[in-house]
C-alpha positions as CSV (number, residue, x, y, z in Angstrom):
1,M,14.2,-16.3,-1.9
2,T,16.6,-18.0,0.5
3,R,20.3,-17.2,0.9
4,R,22.2,-20.4,1.4
5,D,24.6,-18.7,3.8
6,G,21.8,-17.4,6.0
7,A,23.1,-13.8,5.7
8,P,20.8,-10.8,5.4
9,L,19.4,-10.3,1.9
10,R,21.2,-7.7,-0.1
11,V,18.8,-4.8,-1.0
12,A,19.1,-2.1,-3.7
13,I,16.7,0.8,-3.5
14,V,15.5,2.8,-6.5
15,G,14.0,6.2,-5.5
16,C,14.7,8.8,-2.9
17,G,11.6,10.9,-3.1
18,Y,9.1,11.8,-0.3
19,F,7.7,8.3,0.4
20,A,11.1,6.6,-0.1
21,Q,12.2,8.0,3.2
22,F,10.0,5.6,5.0
23,H,11.5,2.7,3.0
24,H,15.0,3.7,3.8
25,D,14.2,4.2,7.5
26,A,12.5,0.8,7.7
27,W,15.3,-1.1,5.9
28,G,17.7,0.5,8.3
29,R,15.8,-1.1,11.2
30,L,15.7,-4.5,9.5
31,G,19.4,-5.2,9.6
32,H,18.9,-8.8,10.9
33,I,17.3,-9.8,7.7
34,A,18.3,-7.2,5.1
35,K,21.3,-5.0,4.2
36,V,21.0,-2.0,1.9
37,V,24.0,-2.2,-0.6
38,G,22.9,0.4,-3.2
39,V,20.8,3.5,-3.6
40,C,19.8,4.9,-6.9
41,D,18.2,8.3,-7.8
42,S,18.5,10.8,-10.7
43,D,19.2,13.4,-8.0
44,A,22.7,12.6,-6.8
45,A,22.3,14.7,-3.6
46,K,19.2,12.8,-2.6
47,A,20.9,9.5,-3.3
48,E,23.9,10.5,-1.1
49,A,21.6,11.7,1.7
50,A,19.7,8.4,1.7
51,A,22.8,6.3,1.4
52,S,24.3,7.9,4.5
53,H,21.8,6.0,6.6
54,H,23.0,2.6,5.2
55,K,26.6,1.8,6.2
56,G,28.6,0.8,3.1
57,A,25.8,1.5,0.6
58,K,27.0,2.9,-2.8
59,T,25.1,5.5,-4.8
60,F,24.1,5.5,-8.4
61,G,22.2,7.5,-11.0
62,D,21.5,4.5,-13.2
63,V,19.5,1.4,-12.2
64,D,21.3,-1.1,-14.4
65,A,24.7,0.1,-13.2
66,M,23.6,-0.3,-9.6
67,L,22.4,-3.9,-10.2
68,S,25.6,-4.7,-12.0
69,A,27.9,-3.2,-9.3
70,T,26.1,-4.4,-6.2
71,A,24.6,-7.8,-7.2
72,P,21.6,-7.5,-4.9
73,D,19.1,-10.2,-4.0
74,V,16.2,-7.7,-4.0
75,V,15.5,-4.4,-5.6
76,D,13.0,-2.1,-3.8
77,I,11.3,0.2,-6.3
78,V,10.0,3.4,-4.8
79,T,9.4,5.6,-7.9
80,P,6.3,6.8,-9.8
81,P,4.2,4.2,-11.5
82,D,5.2,4.9,-15.1
83,T,8.8,3.9,-14.3
84,H,8.1,0.5,-12.7
85,E,8.0,-1.7,-15.8
86,A,11.4,-0.7,-17.1
87,I,13.0,-1.3,-13.7
88,V,11.3,-4.7,-13.4
89,R,12.6,-5.6,-16.8
90,L,16.2,-4.8,-15.7
91,A,15.8,-6.8,-12.5
92,A,14.3,-9.8,-14.4
93,R,17.3,-9.9,-16.8
94,R,19.6,-10.2,-13.8
95,G,17.5,-12.6,-11.8
96,V,16.9,-10.0,-9.0
97,D,13.6,-10.3,-7.0
98,V,11.5,-7.2,-6.7
99,I,9.4,-5.3,-4.2
100,C,7.4,-2.7,-6.1
101,Q,5.4,0.3,-4.8
102,K,1.9,0.7,-5.8
103,P,0.2,1.6,-8.1
104,L,2.0,-1.1,-10.1
105,A,1.5,0.7,-13.4
106,P,-0.7,3.4,-15.0
107,T,-3.2,0.9,-16.3
108,L,-4.5,-2.6,-15.7
109,A,-3.0,-3.8,-19.0
110,E,0.4,-2.4,-18.1
111,S,0.2,-3.9,-14.6
112,Q,-0.5,-7.3,-16.2
113,T,2.5,-6.9,-18.5
114,L,4.7,-6.0,-15.5
115,V,3.6,-9.2,-13.7
116,D,4.2,-11.2,-16.8
117,V,7.7,-9.8,-17.2
118,A,8.6,-10.9,-13.6
119,E,7.2,-14.3,-14.0
120,E,8.8,-14.9,-17.4
121,G,12.1,-13.8,-15.9
122,G,11.7,-16.3,-13.0
123,I,11.9,-13.6,-10.3
124,A,9.7,-13.1,-7.3
125,L,7.6,-9.9,-7.4
126,A,5.8,-8.5,-4.3
127,V,3.8,-5.3,-4.1
128,H,4.5,-2.9,-1.3
129,E,0.8,-2.7,-0.3
130,N,1.3,-1.5,3.2
131,F,-2.2,-0.6,4.6
132,R,-3.1,-4.2,5.4
133,F,0.0,-4.2,7.6
134,M,-1.2,-1.1,9.6
135,P,-1.5,-2.3,13.2
136,W,-5.2,-1.4,13.6
137,F,-6.1,-3.5,10.5
138,V,-3.9,-6.3,11.7
139,E,-5.6,-6.2,15.1
140,A,-9.0,-6.0,13.4
141,R,-8.2,-9.1,11.4
142,R,-7.1,-10.9,14.6
143,L,-10.4,-10.1,16.3
144,I,-12.4,-11.2,13.3
145,N,-10.5,-14.5,13.3
146,E,-11.2,-15.0,17.0
147,G,-14.9,-14.4,16.4
148,A,-15.1,-11.3,18.6
149,L,-17.4,-9.6,16.1
150,G,-19.4,-12.6,15.1
151,A,-20.8,-12.8,11.6
152,L,-19.6,-9.8,9.7
153,H,-22.2,-7.4,8.5
154,S,-20.3,-4.4,7.0
155,V,-17.3,-2.2,7.0
156,A,-17.3,1.5,6.4
157,F,-14.3,3.8,6.1
158,R,-14.5,7.5,6.0
159,M,-11.2,8.7,4.4
160,R,-10.4,12.4,5.2
161,P,-6.6,13.1,5.0
162,G,-7.3,16.8,4.4
163,D,-4.2,17.4,2.2
164,G,-5.9,18.2,-1.2
165,Q,-7.2,21.7,-0.9
166,G,-6.0,24.7,-2.9
167,P,-3.6,25.3,-5.9
168,D,-0.6,23.9,-3.9
169,A,-2.3,20.5,-3.1
170,Y,0.3,17.7,-2.9
171,L,3.1,19.8,-4.4
172,A,5.3,19.8,-1.4
173,R,5.2,16.1,-1.0
174,Q,4.2,14.2,-4.1
175,P,3.7,16.8,-6.9
176,Y,2.9,14.1,-9.6
177,F,-0.4,13.5,-7.8
178,Q,-1.7,16.7,-9.5
179,K,-1.2,15.3,-13.0
180,M,-2.6,11.8,-12.5
181,P,-5.7,11.3,-14.7
182,R,-7.0,8.8,-12.3
183,F,-6.1,9.7,-8.7
184,L,-8.3,9.0,-5.7
185,I,-9.0,5.3,-6.4
186,H,-6.0,4.5,-8.5
187,E,-3.5,6.0,-6.0
188,T,-5.1,5.8,-2.6
189,G,-8.4,3.9,-2.8
190,I,-6.6,0.7,-3.9
191,H,-5.2,0.5,-0.3
192,F,-8.8,0.1,0.9
193,V,-9.7,-2.3,-1.8
194,D,-6.9,-4.5,-0.6
195,T,-7.6,-4.0,3.1
196,F,-11.4,-4.6,2.7
197,R,-10.6,-7.9,1.0
198,S,-8.2,-8.9,3.8
199,L,-10.9,-8.2,6.4
200,M,-14.2,-9.1,4.6
201,G,-13.3,-11.6,1.9
202,E,-13.6,-11.4,-1.9
203,V,-15.4,-8.6,-3.6
204,R,-18.4,-9.7,-5.6
205,S,-19.6,-6.3,-7.0
206,V,-19.0,-2.6,-6.9
207,S,-21.0,0.6,-7.4
208,A,-19.2,3.9,-7.5
209,A,-19.8,7.7,-7.9
210,L,-16.5,9.6,-8.3
211,R,-15.9,13.3,-8.9
212,R,-13.2,16.0,-8.8
213,I,-13.6,18.9,-6.3
214,N,-10.2,20.6,-6.6
215,P,-9.9,22.0,-10.2
216,V,-6.1,22.2,-10.1
217,I,-5.7,18.4,-10.3
218,A,-6.3,16.2,-13.3
219,G,-8.1,13.3,-11.6
220,E,-10.9,12.6,-9.2
221,D,-10.4,13.5,-5.5
222,A,-13.7,12.5,-3.9
223,G,-16.3,9.8,-4.2
224,Y,-18.3,6.9,-2.8
225,V,-17.8,3.2,-3.5
226,L,-20.2,0.5,-2.3
227,F,-18.8,-3.1,-2.1
228,A,-20.6,-6.4,-1.9
229,F,-18.6,-9.3,-0.6
230,D,-19.0,-13.0,-0.9
231,G,-21.2,-14.1,1.9
232,G,-23.5,-11.1,1.7
233,S,-21.6,-8.5,3.8
234,T,-21.1,-5.0,2.4
235,G,-18.6,-2.2,2.5
236,V,-18.5,1.6,2.0
237,L,-15.6,3.8,1.2
238,D,-16.6,7.4,1.7
239,A,-13.6,9.4,0.6
240,N,-12.3,12.8,-0.2
241,R,-8.8,14.2,0.1
242,L,-9.9,17.7,0.9
243,N,-11.5,17.6,4.3
244,D,-9.8,16.3,7.4
245,H,-10.9,14.4,10.5
246,T,-10.1,14.6,14.2
247,A,-6.5,13.5,14.6
248,E,-3.1,14.7,15.7
249,N,-1.8,13.6,12.3
250,T,-4.5,13.1,9.7
251,R,-2.2,10.9,7.6
252,L,-1.8,8.3,10.4
253,T,-5.0,6.4,9.8
254,M,-6.2,8.6,6.9
255,G,-9.7,8.5,8.4
256,E,-12.1,6.5,10.6
257,M,-13.5,3.0,10.3
258,W,-16.6,1.1,11.6
259,L,-16.5,-2.7,11.4
260,E,-19.8,-4.3,12.3
261,G,-20.8,-7.8,13.0
262,S,-23.5,-9.8,14.8
263,E,-21.6,-9.7,18.1
264,G,-20.5,-6.0,18.1
265,V,-18.8,-3.1,16.4
266,L,-15.1,-2.2,16.2
267,R,-14.4,1.5,15.7
268,L,-11.1,3.1,14.6
269,D,-10.4,6.8,15.3
270,G,-7.9,9.1,13.8
271,F,-5.4,8.5,16.6
272,G,-5.1,4.8,15.8
273,R,-7.2,3.9,18.8
274,L,-9.7,1.0,18.6
275,F,-13.0,0.8,20.5
276,L,-15.0,-2.3,20.9
277,K,-18.8,-2.2,21.5
278,P,-20.5,-5.5,22.2
279,H,-24.0,-5.8,20.9
280,Q,-26.3,-3.9,23.2
281,G,-23.3,-3.1,25.4
282,I,-21.1,-0.1,26.2
283,E,-18.2,0.9,23.9
284,V,-14.9,0.5,25.6
285,P,-11.3,1.1,24.5
286,H,-9.5,-1.9,23.1
287,A,-5.9,-2.1,24.1
288,Y,-3.3,-3.1,21.6
289,V,0.2,-1.9,20.6
290,V,0.7,0.9,18.0
291,P,4.3,1.7,17.1
292,S,5.1,5.4,17.3
293,V,7.8,5.4,14.5
294,G,7.6,5.2,10.8
295,F,4.6,5.8,8.5
296,G,1.1,4.7,9.4
297,G,1.9,2.7,12.6
298,D,5.2,1.5,11.1
299,C,3.4,-0.3,8.3
300,V,6.3,0.1,5.9
301,R,8.6,-1.8,8.1
302,A,5.9,-4.5,8.8
303,T,5.4,-4.9,5.0
304,Q,9.1,-5.2,4.2
305,S,9.6,-7.6,7.1
306,A,6.7,-9.8,6.0
307,I,7.9,-10.0,2.4
308,V,11.5,-10.8,3.3
309,E,10.6,-13.3,6.0
310,A,8.3,-15.1,3.6
311,W,10.9,-15.3,0.9
312,R,13.6,-16.4,3.3
313,A,11.3,-19.3,4.4
314,G,10.6,-20.3,0.8
315,E,7.0,-19.1,1.0
316,E,4.9,-16.5,-0.9
317,P,3.8,-13.3,0.9
318,P,0.1,-12.4,0.6
319,N,0.9,-9.5,-1.8
320,T,2.5,-11.2,-4.8
321,G,2.3,-9.4,-8.1
322,R,-0.1,-12.0,-9.5
323,A,-2.4,-11.9,-6.5
324,Y,-2.3,-8.1,-6.5
325,L,-3.8,-7.9,-10.0
326,R,-7.1,-8.7,-8.4
327,N,-7.0,-5.3,-6.6
328,V,-6.2,-3.6,-9.9
329,E,-9.1,-5.3,-11.6
330,I,-11.5,-4.1,-8.9
331,V,-10.1,-0.6,-9.2
332,E,-10.8,-0.7,-13.0
333,A,-14.4,-1.9,-12.3
334,I,-14.8,1.0,-9.8
335,Y,-14.0,3.5,-12.6
336,R,-16.2,1.8,-15.1
337,S,-19.1,1.8,-12.6
338,S,-18.8,5.5,-12.0
339,E,-18.5,6.3,-15.7
340,E,-21.5,4.1,-16.6
341,G,-23.6,4.8,-13.6
342,R,-24.3,1.2,-12.7
343,R,-23.3,-1.6,-10.4
344,L,-20.7,-4.0,-11.9
345,D,-20.0,-7.6,-10.9
346,V,-16.3,-8.4,-10.5
């Protein structure tokens, strides 16, 4: 999307729940490229509170009414997955481009339908997949591209946010997590599917073993996933949401990573610090900049900025709806692998 007058894109936001706060904050710091003109939520008080951070923004309890009254260039959807398709349909009817939070929809088939709706309506659809924009992964990708790690051997991520224990798990922040029939991989693991692909290349096969530890939730909250990538490298996601890891804020990085290649190892700790160990050498801290604001190294702002800047330049961001379906397909294969107890090619 490109505005002929060069003005900031007009953004309407749907959703004022827990994670939406990071979207509102980030849009508020992107005034040079975007201006929030409308905020919609079924809770009027939440909408008013969020809109107070955006000068001149109007509040609504109905999405269609907001789109009609504010004529936005972009609608940012920050609501639970089962609401996304209906909102995308409304946006498509009005020719409004969409940034949509993940998961795109409850199932692969519904995700495909959502993407089809956007394409048939002639609107741009980008997925708010923010982990690949976390600064430590951006820096890891830069080091890979510069050859600092040599030929890649493997990536391993040990995910331990420590927020899933007991009967009140997730209730204070995102209570719908407890009721998701597919949880760990569908809601959180897909971040690492996308990030692994951005670092290692395309996934060739998966093998998974998933389980539920906390009996109060509907879906799985722990498991292992083994990835094979084109070129022969491998990846391991070792995840559970119950245990934590050494960190001041366990939700900053969500865990720890080891990225290994022929020339050395790059390690990420829970403080967002990177350490580089040359082959047969001594591990040393790797200096780079980590923003101290926002969520996850300010990855929400980085995601929104990348999408808008691409659209303004007449280009496609890396996380278009159609491209993102590949992540959803891999997630579906992970569940099938666990259910069938076998490796699956994807």
